[in-house]
N, C-alpha and C positions, 0 to 999 in steps of 0.2 A: 573337812568333808567337801567333796566336789559339789558345786551347785547343781540343781536339777537341770538347769539349762545346758550345762556342759555334757550331761549324760544323754541328752536327746540327739536323735539323728538330724541331719540337715533338713530332711522333709518335715519332721515334726516341728523344727524351729520355724519353718516357713508357715506352718499351719497355726501355730500358737504363739503369737507375738506377745511379749511381755511389755508392760508400760515402761516408758523411759522418762526419767526425771527431767523436768523442764527448767529447773533452776541451775545456775552454775554451781559446780561442786566447790568445796573450800579451797582445793588446790588448783582450780582452773585459772588460766591466765586472763580470763575475761570477767569484767564486773559491770554491773549497771550503775550509772550515776544520774543524778537529776539533770534534766534538759532545761536550762534556764529559759530558752526561747519558747518552750512549750510547758508551762506550769502543770505539774502533775504527771508529766511524762518522764521516762527515764531512757537513757541512751547507753548502748553497750560500748565499752572501752577495752582495748588491749593495752595493759600497763597504763601509760599516760597519754595514749593516743585514742581519740574517738574514731570509731569505725566509719561513721558517715564522712568524716574528713578524708579518710583513706579512699573511700569510694569515689569522692569527687576528684581526687588526684590521680587515681589509677582505676580505670574502668573495670567493672566486674565482668566475669568472675575472677577471683584471684585467691591464692593461698597466703596466709599471714601467720608468721611464727613469732612466739614470744621468747626473747632472750632470757628473761627471768625464769620462765617455766623450764627452759632447757637446763639452766644452771641448777635450779632447785632439784630437778629430777636426778641429775648426775650426782649432786652432793648427797642426796638422800641414799641412793644406792651405794655410793662410795663409802659412806659411814657404816652402812649395814655390813659391807663386805670387808671392812678394815681388819677385823680379827682374823680373817683367813688369808689376808694379803693376796687377793686375786687381782690380776691385771684385767681391767675392763677394756675390751675391744668392741667398739660400737659396730653393730651389724649394719653396714652401709646400705644394704638393700632396703632398709626401712625408710631411709631418707638420705639421698645422695647429694643434696644441695651443698655447694662448696662452702657457703657461709655457715651453714649448720655444722658441717664437718669441722671447720676451723674453730668454731666456738667449743665444740666438744673436745677437740684437741687441746685447746687452751685450758680446759677443765682437767685434763690429764688422760683423756681416752686415747687408746689405740684404735685400730680398725679391723673388722672382720669383713673381707671382701669375697665375692663369688664370681667375679669376672675381671678380665684385664681392664675394662673400662672403669670399674669401681676401684681397682688398684691405682690407676692413673689419677682418679679423682682424690683418693686419700692422700697420695703423694702431693698433688697440687695444693691440697688444703693445708699442707704443712705437717702431716703425720709422718714421723720417721719410719723408714722401712722396717727397722727392727721392732716396731710396735704394730706391725701389720701381719695378720694371718689370712691364709687363702683357703676357703672352703668351697664346696660345690662339686657336684657329681660329674660334670661334663667339661672339665678344663681342657682347652686345646693345647697343642704343642707350643704354639706361639705364646699363649698365656702362661704356661709353665716356664718357658724360657724367660719371659719377662719377670716372673716372680723370683726365679733363681738368680738372674742377673742383678736384680735390685737388692738381694740379700735380705728378704723379709724374715720375720721371726720363725715361721714354719708354714708348711703346706699340709693341710689335712688330706691324707690320701684315702681315696674312696674305693679302690679296687686293686687286685694284683696287677692288672694290666697298666694302671696308672703308675704304680710303683716302679715297674720295669721301664716305663717311658721316662720318668724322672731320673732314674739312674743313668740312662743313656744320654739324656740332655745335659745333666750336670757334669758328666764325664767329658762330653764334647766341649762344654763351655769352660771347663777347668775351674768350676766353682762348686763346692759341695752344697747340697740341698738339705736344709733342716726339715724334717718331716715328723708328723704324727700319723698313726693309723686310726682312721675313724671307725669306731665300733657301732654296729647296729645291734642293740641289746634285745630286740624283740619285745619292747615295752610299749603298751598303749597308754599314752598320756591323757586319754579321755578328753581330747580337744576336738575341734572341728576336723572332719575327715580330710579337708583339703590342706590342712597345715600340720598333719601328723607325719613325723619323719622317722620314728624309732621302732615301727612295727616290722615284722618279717616281710610284709607285703610292700614295704616302702622301697623306693629306688635308691635310698641313701645308705651309705656305710657298708661295712664288711661284716657278715654274720659272725657273731661272737665265737662260734666253734672254729672258724678259720683263723682267728687271730694268732694263736701260739705259733703255728707253723709259719705263717706269713711274717710274723715279727722276727723269728729266727732268720728267715730268708733275707729280710730287709737289713739286718745287721751285717750281713755278709756281702751286700751289694756295693760296688764301687760308686763313689760320688754321693753316697747317702749318709746323712747324720741322723739316725733315728733317735728321737728324744722321748717318745711316749705315745699316749693314746688320746683320742678325741671322741666326743659323743654329743649328739644333739637329738632330742626325742620329740620336738614339736614346738609350736608357738601358741601364744595366748593361754598359757597354763597359769591358773590362779591359785592352786593348792600346792602345798609342799610335798605331799605324798608321792607323786610321780617322780619328782626330783630325788627324793630320798631313796626310792627304789632303784633309780638309774645309777646314782652315785655309789650306792652299796654294791651293785653289780660291778661297777668300774673298779672299786677298791679290791674286790675279790680277784678280778682279772689281773690287776697289778701284782698282787701277792703271788698268784700262780705263775706269772711270767718271771718274777724274781726267784721263785723256787727252782725254775729251770735255768737259772744263771743269766737271765736277760736283764739288762739295765733299763729302768724306767725313771726318768727325771722330770717329766712334764706332763700335765693333764690339761686338756682343753675341754671344759664342761659344757660348751655350747651356750645357747641362749634359751629363749622360750618363756621367760617370765612375762606374764600378761599384764593387762591394764583394765581397770574398771571403766567401761564405756557408759555406765549409767544403769545397767540392768543386771550386772554380774556382781559376784562377791569380789571385794578388793583383793589384789594379789597379796599373798602371804610372804612379804619380803623378808621378815624376820625368820619365818620358817624355812625359807630358801637358804638364807645364810647359815642357819643352824644345821640344815641338812648337809651342807658342804663341810662344816666344822665337824659334825659328828661322824660322817662317813670317811672323810679323807685326812683328818688330822693324824699325824704320826707316820704318814707315808713319805714325808720329806720330798714332796713334788712341788714344783712351781705350778701355779694354777692360773688359768685364763678363763674368763667368761665372755660371752658374746651377746649382751642385751641389745635389743633393738627398740621395739615399740614402747617399752616401759620408760625409755629416756626421752622419746620425742612425740609420742602420740598426743598427750595432753597439750603440748606446746602449740599445736597448729589448729587453724580454722580455715574454712573455705567460705569466703563472702560471696553471696549471690544475690541477684535482684529479681524480684517478681516481674514476669513478663505479661502474664495473662491469668485470668480466673476462668475455670470451666465447671459449670454445675455437673454433678454426678448423682446417680441414684442414691448413693449414701455419701454425704459430705460434699466436698468440693475439691477439684483438682487445682492446685496452685502451681502454675508452670513457671519455672525459674530459668535464668540464663546459664547456670551450671548444668552439666550433664554427666552421664555415666562415663563418657570418655575422659572427663576431668577427674572424676573420683569413682573408682571401680569397686570399692569394698562392699557396697550394699548389693550390687548385682552379682559379685563374685562369691561372697561369703555369707549372704543373707544377714549382713551386719546391720546393727542399729546404732545410730548416732543422735545425740541431742541436737535439736535444731531450735535456735533462739531468734525471736524478732529483734532486730537491732534497736528499734524504738518500741517501747511498750508503756502501757498505763497500768500500774499495779492494781489488781482487783478487777480488771476488765474481764468480761465474759469470754470464754473460749469455746471453740467448736471443732469437731474433728475435720481434718482435711488431709489431702494426699499431696505430698511435695514431689513434683515430677520435673524432669528435664526435657529439652527439645529434641533429643536424639530419636531417630526413627526405630525404636526398639521398645517393646512392652516392659522390658526389665529396667528401663531408665526411670526408676522411681526411687527417691531417697527415703520416703517414709509413707506409710498408710495409716489413716485414722489417727493422725497426730493432733492432739488438742492444741490449738493456737488461737490467738485473738484475731479479729477480722483483719484481713490483709487486702491491699490494693496494689495494682500495677505500679511499679517504681519502689515499693517497699523493699528493704534489705533484710536478708536472713543470714544467720551464721550457722553453718554446719560445723559442729565442734569435734574436737579430739581427732583430727585428721592429719596430725603431723607424721604419722607412720603409715606407710603404704597408701599414700595419697597421691602427691605429685609424681612419685616414682612409677606408679602404675598407669599414668595418663597416656592417652593415645590421641591421634588425629582423626579418629573415626568420624564419618560424616564431613570430612574436610574441615574440621574445626581445629584451628591452631592451638598449640599448647599455651596455657594461661600463665600469668606471672606468679612469682613467689616474692613475698615481702618479709623482711625481718624488722621487728620492733625492739628497741632497747630503750626503756624509760620513755622519754618524750620524743625520741627521734625514730625514723624509720628509713629503710633503704629498699629499693627494688633489687633483689638478689638473683632473680632470673627474669629477663625481659620477656614480654609477650612475643610469641612467634608471629610474624606477619605472614599473610597468605602468600606474598611474593617470595619470602624466604622458603616456605614449604614447597612452592612450585619450582624454585630454582634447583632443587635436588632431582628433578625429573625431566632431563632433556629428552626431547623427541628423538626417536630413531631417525638416523640421517636419511633413510629412504621414504620417510613420511612427509 
């Protein structure tokens, strides 16, 4: 059953905030350990690295990813999907850091990309072209030509016009293009309105009623190697029921196409499997795998899935430092050096994330406070009425579960340079994206020669 939170409208979600667990979850990459220099206190660690030591070496704010959490998430999903033999292609839009992509590639992942830039990143990270799929509703001619020339696994076609463009490009390049037609099944996955992609009102995919005629057309076009169908109904889906409904519809469509004498050998099931951010029901991974097996076994199709956040969200945190305290009519504003330009999910999706003090004294009294950034926008607030122990300027806070749609959504709003990304592996760490300097940012803006 879908959680009551998922059935609410975005407005209702804004008005009725649910409590967020303040303790790290069992599978979280962060743990508290005793702080020897301060008896009775505890310090937050990522694997074998203390967060205060990272803050001394790399100025806040910065993202930090756990290698162990990345491997654990991939292994868990891979084991669940083993009975259906589905190729896992990581949704690069969730986290496009080259080191993260390289780690997932070493685990066995391919890549699902939605731009030419993401395709280049996947290739640079060492993911073989034949393990890359290209999705997205607005691919340009240059991006399509890049994908065809690379020989990627397949392109998920979004419209009749895109199909015709691919045919012309592949013919001109002298290289056949492997494609799937992306179906829009008109299914509401009961997730947030801004991450729903399978309804009739969505810009994504081809209406199901148009598929038979377009499929027959595609099989006759030059330069096209039509392999099957693709589908993606949305993100942050925690229950198996929407997947079961979608996969059942997909199976019916496959059988109907075959009845018409059309060959179908491959299915791309999209992504969408969600993650427990602390106030939701945990994702039904077993139910997801069972839905694939129950609906699609016997079709004799090669299967691809495109998970994103379920693989990387838990692995990341954003470390930030308290800048100032401001009394408020209710509670207190805790102003930190991270801002909405660094981490957009809260402002964009009304998301809630666990926020943990890096140093704490177990049993200490807590009081509600509002965690806010310095950007000149009222929406630059990471949490309201969040119970936390007393804080002082200079204290460190960890915003948790930000490995997905964190750094990739960052901007330079308010002329704030992009922050670093770090990767921890056991007791070692590396800066895997340098902090952007103000001079670097300004160098991309030459003055007009007449000024």
